C-alpha positions in Angstrom: -103.1 80.3 -174.7 -100.9 77.9 -172.9 -100.8 78.7 -169.3 -104.1 79.4 -167.7 -106.3 77.0 -165.8 -108.8 76.7 -168.7 -106.1 75.6 -171.2 -104.8 73.2 -168.6 -108.2 71.5 -168.3 -108.5 71.3 -172.1 -105.0 69.8 -172.4 -105.8 67.1 -169.8 -109.0 66.4 -171.6 -107.2 65.7 -174.9 -104.6 63.5 -173.2 -107.4 61.4 -171.7 -109.0 61.1 -175.2 -105.8 59.6 -176.7 -105.2 57.4 -173.7 -108.6 55.8 -174.2 -107.4 54.5 -177.6 -105.6 51.8 -175.7 -108.9 50.1 -175.2 -109.1 49.7 -178.9 -105.6 48.3 -179.1 -106.5 45.7 -176.4 -109.3 44.3 -178.6 -107.0 44.1 -181.6 -104.7 41.8 -179.7 -107.6 39.6 -178.4 -106.5 40.0 -174.8 -108.9 38.6 -172.2 -108.2 41.4 -169.7 -108.9 45.1 -169.9 -106.6 45.8 -167.0 -104.5 48.9 -167.6 -101.5 49.1 -165.3 -98.8 51.7 -165.1 -95.1 51.4 -165.1 -91.8 53.2 -166.0 -89.4 50.6 -167.4 -90.9 47.5 -165.7 -87.5 46.9 -164.0 -88.8 43.9 -162.1 -90.2 42.3 -165.2 -87.4 42.4 -167.8 -84.1 42.2 -165.9 -83.9 38.7 -164.4 -82.6 35.7 -166.3 -86.0 34.0 -166.1 -87.6 37.0 -167.8 -88.0 35.1 -171.1 -89.9 37.0 -173.8 -90.4 40.0 -171.4 -86.6 40.6 -171.4 -86.6 41.2 -175.2 -88.0 44.7 -174.6 -84.9 45.6 -172.7 -82.3 43.7 -174.9 -83.1 41.5 -177.9 -80.3 39.1 -176.8 -81.7 38.7 -173.3 -83.1 35.2 -173.6 -79.6 33.8 -174.3 -78.9 33.8 -170.5 -82.3 32.1 -169.6 -81.7 28.7 -168.0 -85.0 27.6 -169.5 -85.5 26.6 -173.1 -88.7 28.4 -173.8 -91.1 31.0 -172.5 -94.7 32.0 -173.5 -96.3 35.3 -172.6 -100.1 35.0 -172.3 -100.9 38.6 -171.2 -99.2 41.6 -169.6 -99.6 45.3 -169.2 -97.6 48.3 -168.2 -98.0 52.0 -168.6 -96.3 55.1 -167.1 -97.2 58.7 -167.0 -95.1 61.4 -165.3 -94.7 65.1 -165.5 -93.2 68.0 -163.5 -95.8 70.6 -164.4 -98.6 69.8 -161.9 -99.4 67.3 -159.1 -102.3 66.2 -156.9 -101.7 67.0 -153.3 -101.6 64.4 -150.5 -103.0 61.3 -152.2 -102.0 58.0 -153.7 -103.2 55.7 -156.4 -105.1 53.5 -153.9 -106.7 56.5 -152.4 -107.8 57.8 -155.8 -109.1 54.4 -156.8 -111.2 54.0 -153.6 -112.9 57.4 -154.3 -113.2 57.1 -158.1 -117.0 57.1 -158.1 -117.5 60.7 -156.9 -114.1 62.2 -157.1 -113.7 66.0 -157.7 -110.7 68.1 -158.5 -110.0 71.8 -157.8 -107.1 74.2 -158.1 -105.3 74.7 -154.8 -104.7 78.4 -155.6 -108.5 79.0 -156.0 -109.5 77.4 -152.7 -110.8 79.4 -149.8 -110.9 77.3 -146.6 -110.7 73.5 -146.3 -111.6 71.5 -149.5 -115.0 69.8 -149.7 -115.3 66.1 -149.2 -113.8 63.9 -152.0 -112.2 67.0 -153.5 -108.5 66.7 -154.5 -106.4 69.7 -155.0 -104.2 70.3 -158.1 -101.0 72.3 -157.5 -98.3 73.4 -159.9 -94.5 73.0 -159.6 -92.5 76.2 -159.2 -88.9 75.1 -159.0 -87.3 76.9 -162.0 -86.8 73.7 -164.1 -87.7 73.1 -167.7 -91.0 71.2 -167.9 -91.7 67.7 -169.3 -94.3 65.1 -169.6 -93.9 61.4 -170.6 -96.4 58.7 -171.2 -95.5 55.0 -172.0 -98.1 52.3 -172.1 -97.7 48.8 -173.4 -100.1 45.9 -173.6 -98.1 42.7 -174.2 -100.1 40.2 -176.3 -99.4 36.5 -177.1 -95.6 36.1 -177.5 -93.1 33.4 -177.2 -89.3 32.7 -177.3 -87.4 29.4 -177.4 -83.8 28.2 -177.8 -82.5 26.0 -180.6 -79.6 23.9 -179.5 -77.2 25.7 -177.2 -76.5 28.9 -179.1 -79.6 30.1 -180.9 -82.8 31.8 -179.7 -85.9 32.8 -181.8 -89.1 34.5 -180.8 -92.3 36.2 -181.8 -94.1 39.0 -180.0 -97.1 41.3 -180.3 -97.6 44.5 -178.4 -100.0 47.5 -178.4 -98.3 50.7 -177.4 -99.1 54.4 -176.7 -96.0 56.6 -176.2 -96.0 60.3 -175.7 -93.5 62.8 -174.5 -92.2 66.4 -174.6 -89.0 67.4 -172.9 -87.3 70.8 -172.3 -90.4 72.8 -172.4 -89.3 76.4 -171.4 -89.6 77.2 -167.7 -91.4 80.5 -168.7 -94.4 78.3 -169.4 -94.5 77.0 -165.8 -97.9 77.9 -164.3 -96.8 80.4 -161.7 -93.9 81.7 -163.7 -96.2 82.6 -166.5 -99.0 83.8 -164.3 -96.7 86.4 -162.6 -94.9 87.5 -165.8 -95.5 91.2 -166.2 -97.6 92.5 -169.1 -95.9 94.1 -172.1 -92.6 92.4 -171.2 -91.6 90.0 -174.1 -89.6 86.8 -173.6 -88.1 84.4 -176.1 -89.4 80.9 -176.4 -86.6 78.4 -177.4 -87.2 75.4 -179.6 -89.0 72.4 -178.1 -91.2 69.5 -179.5 -93.5 66.8 -178.4 -95.6 64.0 -179.8 -98.0 61.2 -178.8 -98.6 58.1 -180.9 -100.6 54.8 -180.6 -99.6 51.7 -182.6 -99.5 47.9 -182.6 -96.5 45.9 -183.5 -95.7 42.3 -184.5 -92.0 41.3 -184.3 -89.6 38.5 -184.9 -86.5 38.0 -182.7 -83.3 36.1 -183.4 -80.3 35.9 -181.1 -77.0 34.0 -181.3 -74.6 33.0 -178.6 -70.9 32.9 -179.5 -68.7 31.2 -176.9 -65.3 32.6 -176.1 -62.6 31.9 -173.5 -64.1 33.9 -170.7 -67.7 33.1 -171.3 -69.8 34.1 -174.3 -71.0 37.1 -176.2 -74.4 37.3 -177.8 -76.1 39.4 -180.5 -79.8 39.8 -180.9 -82.1 41.5 -183.4 -85.9 42.2 -183.3 -87.6 43.2 -186.5 -91.1 44.8 -186.1 -94.0 45.5 -188.4 -95.9 48.5 -187.2 -99.5 49.6 -187.7 -100.2 53.2 -186.6 -103.6 54.2 -185.3 -103.6 57.7 -183.7 -101.0 60.4 -183.4 -100.5 64.1 -182.7 -97.4 66.3 -182.6 -96.2 69.9 -182.3 -92.7 71.4 -182.7 -91.4 74.9 -182.2 -88.7 75.3 -184.9 -87.3 78.7 -183.9 -87.3 81.4 -181.2 -90.6 83.2 -181.1 -91.1 86.3 -179.1 -94.0 86.0 -176.7 -95.7 89.0 -175.0 -98.6 89.0 -172.5 -101.0 91.9 -173.1 -103.9 93.2 -171.1 -107.4 91.6 -171.4 -106.1 88.0 -171.8 -104.3 88.7 -175.1 -100.9 87.4 -176.2 -98.7 88.7 -179.0 -96.4 86.4 -181.0 -93.6 87.5 -183.3 -91.3 85.3 -185.5 -93.5 82.2 -185.0 -92.1 79.2 -186.8 -93.6 75.8 -186.0 -95.5 72.8 -187.2 -98.2 70.5 -185.8 -100.3 67.7 -186.9 -102.9 65.1 -185.9 -104.9 62.1 -187.0 -108.6 62.8 -186.9 -110.3 59.5 -187.3 -111.3 59.3 -183.6 -112.0 63.0 -182.7 -115.3 62.2 -181.1 -116.5 62.1 -177.5 -117.8 58.6 -177.6 -117.6 55.5 -179.8 -113.9 55.0 -180.4 -113.2 52.6 -183.2 -109.9 51.1 -184.3 -108.8 52.5 -187.6 -105.4 51.9 -189.1 -104.0 55.2 -190.3 -100.4 54.4 -191.0 -97.7 51.8 -191.1 -94.0 51.4 -190.7 -91.1 49.2 -189.6 -88.9 49.2 -186.5 -85.8 47.3 -185.3 -84.2 46.6 -181.9 -80.5 45.6 -181.8 -78.8 44.2 -178.7 -75.4 42.9 -177.5 -74.5 41.0 -174.4 -71.1 39.8 -173.0 -71.1 37.3 -170.1 -68.1 36.3 -168.0 -68.8 32.9 -166.6 -67.6 31.2 -163.5 -69.8 28.1 -163.5 -71.8 26.1 -166.0 -74.8 27.8 -167.4 -74.1 30.9 -165.3 -72.0 34.0 -165.1 -70.2 36.3 -162.7 -70.7 39.4 -164.8 -73.0 40.2 -167.7 -72.8 43.4 -169.7 -75.4 44.5 -172.2 -76.0 47.3 -174.7 -79.1 47.8 -176.9 -80.6 50.4 -179.2 -84.4 50.1 -179.1 -87.1 51.4 -181.3 -85.2 52.5 -184.4 -87.8 53.3 -187.1 -90.8 55.4 -187.9 -94.5 55.3 -188.9 -95.9 57.1 -191.9 -99.5 58.3 -191.3 -101.3 58.5 -194.7 -105.0 58.3 -193.8 -107.1 60.7 -191.8 -104.0 62.8 -191.2 -103.4 66.5 -191.4 -100.1 68.4 -191.1 -99.9 72.1 -190.4 -97.1 74.7 -190.6 -97.1 78.2 -189.2 -94.2 80.5 -190.3 -94.9 84.2 -189.8 -92.0 86.6 -189.2 -94.3 89.5 -188.4 -96.3 90.0 -185.2 -99.9 88.9 -184.6 -102.2 88.8 -181.6 -104.3 86.0 -180.2 -107.3 86.7 -177.9 -107.5 83.7 -175.6 -111.1 84.1 -174.8 -111.9 83.4 -178.5 -110.5 79.9 -178.1 -112.6 78.9 -175.1 -115.5 77.8 -177.4 -113.3 74.9 -178.8 -113.6 72.7 -175.8 -114.9 69.5 -177.4 -112.7 67.2 -179.4 -115.2 67.3 -182.3 -114.2 71.0 -182.7 -110.4 70.4 -183.3 -110.8 71.0 -187.1 -112.6 74.3 -186.3 -109.9 75.2 -183.9 -107.2 74.7 -186.5 -109.1 76.7 -189.1 -109.5 79.6 -186.6 -105.9 79.5 -185.5 -104.7 79.5 -189.1 -106.9 82.5 -189.8 -105.6 84.4 -186.8 -101.9 83.6 -187.4 -101.6 83.5 -191.2 -104.7 85.5 -192.4 -106.4 82.5 -194.0 -108.3 79.5 -192.5 -106.6 77.1 -194.8 -103.1 78.5 -195.0 -101.6 76.4 -192.3 -102.6 73.0 -193.8 -99.6 71.8 -195.9 -100.2 68.0 -196.2 -102.5 65.1 -195.6 -99.8 62.8 -194.3 -96.9 63.0 -191.8 -94.2 60.7 -190.4 -93.3 60.3 -186.7 -90.2 58.6 -185.4 -90.3 55.9 -182.8 -89.0 56.8 -179.3 -85.4 55.5 -179.9 -83.4 54.9 -176.8 -80.0 53.4 -175.9 -79.9 51.0 -172.9 -76.7 50.0 -171.1 -76.6 47.3 -168.4 -74.3 45.6 -166.0 -75.4 42.5 -164.1 -73.3 41.0 -161.2 -73.9 37.6 -159.6 -73.0 37.3 -155.9 -74.3 33.7 -155.8 -76.4 31.5 -158.1 -79.5 33.3 -156.7 -78.4 36.8 -155.7 -77.8 39.5 -158.3 -77.5 43.3 -158.7 -78.3 45.1 -161.9 -77.3 48.6 -163.0 -79.2 50.1 -166.0 -79.0 53.4 -167.8 -81.5 54.4 -170.5 -81.4 57.6 -172.5 -83.2 58.8 -175.6 -81.2 58.7 -178.8 -82.2 61.4 -181.3 -82.5 59.9 -184.8 -83.8 63.0 -186.7 -87.4 64.1 -187.2 -90.1 64.5 -184.6 -91.6 61.7 -182.4 -92.4 60.9 -178.8 -89.5 61.5 -176.5 -88.4 59.3 -173.6 -86.8 60.7 -170.5 -83.5 59.4 -169.0 -83.5 56.6 -166.4 -80.7 55.4 -164.1 -81.5 52.4 -161.9 -79.9 50.0 -159.5 -81.8 46.8 -158.9 -80.8 44.1 -156.4 -82.7 40.8 -156.9 -83.1 37.3 -155.7 -84.1 34.9 -158.4 -85.0 31.2 -158.4 -86.8 28.9 -160.9 -90.1 29.3 -159.2 -90.0 32.7 -157.4 -88.0 35.9 -157.5 -88.0 39.3 -155.8 -86.3 42.6 -156.8 -86.0 46.1 -155.3 -85.4 48.7 -158.0 -84.1 52.1 -157.0 -84.3 54.5 -159.9 -83.6 58.1 -160.8 -86.0 59.4 -163.4 -85.1 62.2 -165.7 -82.3 63.2 -163.2 -85.0 64.6 -160.9 -87.0 62.0 -159.1 -85.7 59.1 -156.9 -88.1 56.1 -156.6 -88.1 52.8 -154.8 -90.0 49.8 -156.2 -90.7 46.2 -155.6 -91.5 43.3 -157.9 -92.1 39.6 -157.3 -92.6 36.5 -159.5 -94.4 33.5 -158.2 -94.5 30.7 -160.7 -95.9 32.1 -163.9 -97.2 35.4 -162.5 -95.2 38.6 -162.2 -96.5 41.8 -160.4 -94.6 44.8 -159.3 -94.1 48.6 -159.2 -91.1 50.8 -159.9 -92.7 53.5 -157.7 -94.1 51.7 -154.7 -94.7 54.9 -152.7 -97.2 56.2 -155.2 -99.5 53.2 -154.6 -99.9 53.5 -150.8 -98.2 56.6 -149.5 -99.9 60.0 -149.0 -97.8 62.5 -151.0 -97.7 64.8 -153.9 -99.0 62.6 -156.7 -97.6 63.0 -160.2 -98.2 59.4 -161.4 -98.2 55.8 -160.3 -96.6 52.6 -161.3 -97.9 49.0 -161.5 -97.3 46.2 -163.9 -98.0 42.5 -164.3 -97.4 39.6 -166.7 -98.9 36.1 -166.9 -96.8 33.5 -168.7 -95.9 29.8 -168.9 -92.5 28.3 -169.5 -90.6 25.1 -169.3 -91.8 22.9 -166.5 -89.5 21.0 -164.2 -89.7 17.8 -166.2 -86.3 17.6 -167.7 -87.7 18.7 -171.0 -85.1 19.8 -173.6 -87.0 21.3 -176.5 -85.0 21.5 -179.7 -82.0 20.5 -177.7 -82.1 23.8 -175.9 -80.0 24.9 -173.0 -81.4 24.4 -169.5 -83.4 21.6 -168.1 -85.9 23.4 -165.9 -84.0 22.9 -162.7 -82.3 26.2 -162.9 -78.5 26.8 -162.9 -75.9 24.2 -162.1 -72.9 25.4 -160.2 -69.7 23.7 -161.2 -66.6 24.1 -163.2 -66.7 26.9 -165.8 -66.9 25.7 -169.4 -63.8 26.5 -171.5 -63.8 27.0 -175.2 -61.8 24.2 -176.9 -58.4 25.3 -178.1 -57.5 23.7 -181.4 -54.0 22.5 -182.2 -52.5 22.6 -185.6 
């Protein structure tokens, strides 16, 4: 069922349905913009010292190094999709946008002769790798952070998020690998899992700076109240034996898996926000700065664990389990009639009957729990001068048990120039140990815009996704304000003798 063109079209259709739920999340946060951007880790937005509330998504202790006392986010957006299953040949995000009104897609393998006008060709990767897809969309709502005295920072933030991911999908399910696999030749399918989830979050942040002889260390925590809206998941728990048979039939033996979905918005039109679950999350961060001048540092190291927690879906939810040690056949043509999202319930009933002998046997519960996409983030930031820096960042998923969306690994090196009123950064990143990307981001006053994958916007290449993000904010003006006695006066950093921690005598 997985790996023919028809199933690929159905899969893309369901992904688009769940992506549209972000429009609902936007209205919940009362944002004045319906702009959906795309990004990976928003490296140009959250790494600099003037990042303010945007930096809390990278490290909850990030605002401690901000020269300004306070920062308010008015609106922001970022979303990222990537995969190594398929790509669109010879195009870019700008090219697709310009032709969006009458765009057509076709499979490159089915084409005879040159493609018609405004037709883009879909091709599939055939490189022997395990397959993955990741989706990460965030709409940042009204948020703020400010300092109290020199050593304390508090904040409040709101976000709407859609995160999805599946990693280590067996290479046997690559399009051409599967298409050329001989009939009646079984192969084992190793365990893998994937999930997609849409939720909103409101969070409180607190961070404390503890001076020491070489500079300071800081600890930050963000506590988040989560409201879950839509979700879907699937997990292969064992090694099933998969065999292609003639006449578009497959045979499965030792199937052991589970899947689930929320069904409150399984309609073609008229999406409506409906809270189907709730939960809690926490981010924990640590920073260590080695200072060489007042209000500055030579080195800053950071470590954070983000998105610890889960959401329990208790409304409009269904959880299924298939565990059948014997062998059964599936006729793929019988599934072609389930092309509309309104027919998902009928699809599950039919699949349960074919695999377990009863249409209702697979349904085991009307609730399920999904884990947040927990990740560990390590950073090192080096200051060449008061304006010139380079940042190294490593992000990797951190399995916490259970099923949930999975985030791929990221390794990035980001040189940047930062000033009170403008900044520029040039992130170079390696995504999931496979794809090298070069980006660019700039901040002018209160507006930040950038991309971690600049080539996808303008270059003509094999297109697997694009990357663009923005933020609109206000923060402390250059008026020598000092809210709550906070650190920084709006003029940026002051080079001078390094502060020392007082040594007490007894």
